[in-house]
N, C-alpha and C positions, 0 to 999 in steps of 0.2 A: 369652438364647441365640438365635442365628440359627435361623429356622424350617426352613431347608433344609440343616441339617448332615447330611452323608452319611459323614463319616469323622472319626475322632479319632486324632491322632498323639501318641504318648506318648514322653517321655523314659523311660529305664529305671531307672538307679540314683537312689534318692532320690525317685522318683515312683511307680513300680510296685512296686519291690522295695527293701527295706532291706538293702543289700549292704555297709554299712560294717563289720560284724563281720569279714567275710572279706577285704575290702580292707585293713583295718588289721591283721588277723591275718597276712596275707602279709608285712607289714612285720616283724612279730615273727619270722616264719620266716627272713627274710633276715638280720636281726640275729643270730639264733642261728647261722646258717650262717657268719657272719663272726666268730663268737666274742664277740659283744657281748651284754650283758644287755638285757632289755626296758627301754624308756624308763621313767624314774622317774615321769614324768607322762604317761600315755597321751594320744595325740592325740584331740581331740574328733571325734565322728562327722562333723561338717560338713566336715572336711578331706577327706573322701572325694570331695567335688566337684572337688577339684584334680587328680584322676587320679593315675596311678602316679608321674609325675615330681614332682608337688607333694607327695605322700605321702613319697617318698624324700628330697626336699630337706629337709623338716622332721623326718623320722624317722631320718635318718643324719647328724646334725650333725657327727659325728666325721670324716666323709669328704668331701674336696673333690670336686666334680662327681659327687656320688653318683647324681643322677638319670640322667645319661648312662651312667655306668659300670655301674650295677647294675639298670637298668630291665629288661633281658632276664631276669635271674634273678628279679626281683620278679614279672614276668608269669608265669614258670614256677611260682613258688610260689603265686601267686593261682589259676592254672588248676588246680592240684592240690586246692585247697580251695574252689573257686568257689561251691559251694552247700552248704558244710558248715554255715554258720550264717545264710545269707541267707534271708530270708522275704518273701513278698508282704505289703504293708501291709494292715491289716484292711479288709475291704470291697472290695478291689481285684478279687478273683476274681468276686465277685457283680456288680460293675460291668461287667466284661468280658462276663459272661454276659448281662446286661441289654442291653448295646449290641448283642451278637450277635443276640439275639431281636428287636431293633428293626430289624435290617438295616443297622446302622451299621458300616462297616468300621473295623477297628482296626489300627494300624501302630506300629512302634517307630522312633524317630529318636534315636539315641544317639551320644555321642562315644566310647563304649567300642569297642575293636576289634571288628569284626564277628564274628570267630571266637569270641571270648570271650562276646559277647552271645548268639550262637546256642547255645553250650554251656550258658550259664546257663538260657536258655529251655528247653532240652531237659531239664536236670536238675530243673527245677521242674515238668516235665510239661506245659509250655505249648505244645509243638509243635503247630501247627495253629490256635492261638488268634489269630494275627496274619497279616494279608494281606500284610504286607511288613515288612522290617527293614533299615534303613540304618544302618551303623555309622560309627565315626569314621574308618575307613580305607577305606570303600567307595568314596568319591569323593576327588578331589584336595583338596576343601575340606570342612570340617565346621562345625557350629554354632559361632559365630553367623551364618555365611554361610547364605543361603537354599537353596543347592543341595541339601543332604540332604532338606529339607522338600519341595522341588519334586520330587525323585526319588521320595520316598515317595508323594506324591499321584499321580505318573505310574503307579507300580506298582499302586496301588489303583484307578486310573482315575477319580479324582475331582479336580475343579478345586480349587485352594487356597481359593477363595472359598466352598467348601462343606465346608471342613475346620476343625477346631480343633487347636491345638497346646498340649500340656499338659506343664509341666516345672517343676523346682525350681531353675532357674538363670536368670539374666538372659539368658544365651545362647539359651535355649529361646524366650523371649519375642521376643528380637530376630530370631531366625531365622524364627519364625512370622510376625511382622509384615512382615519383608522379603520373604517368599514370597507375601504377600497372603492369609494365612489369615483366615477370617471371624471367628475368636475365639481368644484366647490366655488360658490359665489358669496362674497362678503357684501353685506348691504350697509353702505356708509350712511344711508339716510335714517337708519334705525336708532336704537338706544345704545350709542357708542360713546362711552365716557372719555376715551382717549383716541380720537380719530387719527392723530398723528402716528399711531401704532398699527393702523390697519394693515399696512404692507408687511408687518411682521407676523401676521396670522398664517400666512402660507396659502391663502386662497388663490385659485386659478384666475379669478377675475373679481373686480370691484364694481358694484352698482352704486353710483352716487345719488341716484334718484330712482323711485319705483319704476318709472317709465323705461329706464335703461334695461330692466329685466326683460322687457319684450324683445329688444334687440339682441340681447345675449342668449335668450332661450329659444327664440322663434325665428332667428335669421336663417 
């Protein structure tokens, strides 16, 4: 780990919080509103990485252009249940406390719409834990482009070369690398559809369990 690490930038879904139960639950809500039965074979949790459009494309095979047509209703359904079953991964809250005690700034860089991300943080009682939050619609570009990472670093007043980017998707690693982050960590425990390809992402380290982040970031 770089000796002068002053900030850690986290992805949200699949990295800090297991949100798949509510993301996929919102799909069931939309199907029910449309008079459709639940899927015979539920979507795997890793599909949550595809976001609302990806979930709808796979979860409404009966409807053409489901992603574009029903995305607003899906987002409304998700907002209603946003923290009904979503939980922080084990050890994450202790990690955030440890980083705070060390004076390391924490920020969120997510492709989730900013409003929904802030609502989730509030529902979890995490308001005030993060020095900055950059969502998928905060800027014109989102991960894997570096701009959201650069914006988060600007908000916490830390150079990218003094920050780490942590996430469960290749886009997190790519964005962190492109922004010039000192360190990138891939979270194998998150929503990874092809875990056998993790080592091709180019991350500097891999955390196979949330608890491993403590050792990687606080040693």
